[in-house]
N, C-alpha and C positions, 0 to 999 in steps of 0.2 A: 535647798539653797544657802549661804551663808553670807552674810554682810559681813561681819567683823572675822577676824584670824581667830584659831584657836587658842590662840596664849590671851585672850579675854573672855575667858570664861564668865565672869559676873557680867555681859552684857548678854548672855543666853537668852533672858527670858525679855529683854527689849527687842531684842532682836526679832522673836517670834510674836510680838506684840507689832511692831512695823509691820513683817511679813503677812499678819493677818489682816491688817488695816489696808494694805494694797490688794489684797485679793476680796474685801469687801469693796473697794473701791470697782474695782475691775465687775463684781457683780452689777454695781449701781451703772455702770458704763453700757455692760448687754442689753440688762433691763431695759434702760433710756432707748439704745437702738430699737430693739425687740418690740417696745411700744410703740414707737414712730411709725413703723413699719406696719404694725397691726392697722394702725390708723390710717395710714395710706390706701392699704389695701382696704380698710373697711370703708374708704371715701368712693371707690368705684361704684358708679350707679348700675354696670352690669353684673356684679357679684352674685352668686349662687347662692340658694339658703346655706347647702352643706360647708362652703367655703366661709360663709359669714359665721356661722356656727363656729368652726375651728378658732379665725381669728379672735372672736368675743372670748373663747376660751383660755387662747395663748395669751391675750392682753390681761383678762384677769389673773392667770397664773404669774405673771410678769408684776403686774401692780403689787400682789400679794411678795413676790421675791425681794420686789425692791424697798416695800415696807419693813421687812425683815432684815434685809441689809443696813438700811438707812439706820434703825436703829441700834445694832450692832456697831456699827461704825460710829456713832456717836458716844455709846456704850465704851469701847475700844477707845476713842480719841481721850474723852471726857474724865475715864475714871482711869481704865488702867495706865495707859502711857501716862497722865500724871504722875499717878502713883510709883513705878516707875522711873521716871526719870527725877523725884523727888527723892529716890530711894540710891539713885546712883548721882544725887549730887549736880543734876545737867537742869541749867537755868534758861528760859525762852521756850 
């Protein structure tokens, strides 16, 4: 997917950083929704042990994914994006 036209080759890295940020935001949104779903299912008093174990495993995996995505998002926003904006003389 392209944000900027082919005429602006100097914006290629900037575009890639923006798309990576959006990807990590999508990952965070998915993890939040999945975590909520697991918690709602675990609140069911009639849940079977097999289902409970599966939801706990999914919860743990999504918490780890969320943590990784949050760390990568912070790195992209505060390090890579800032330096690229500085290189391109973009203020704001």
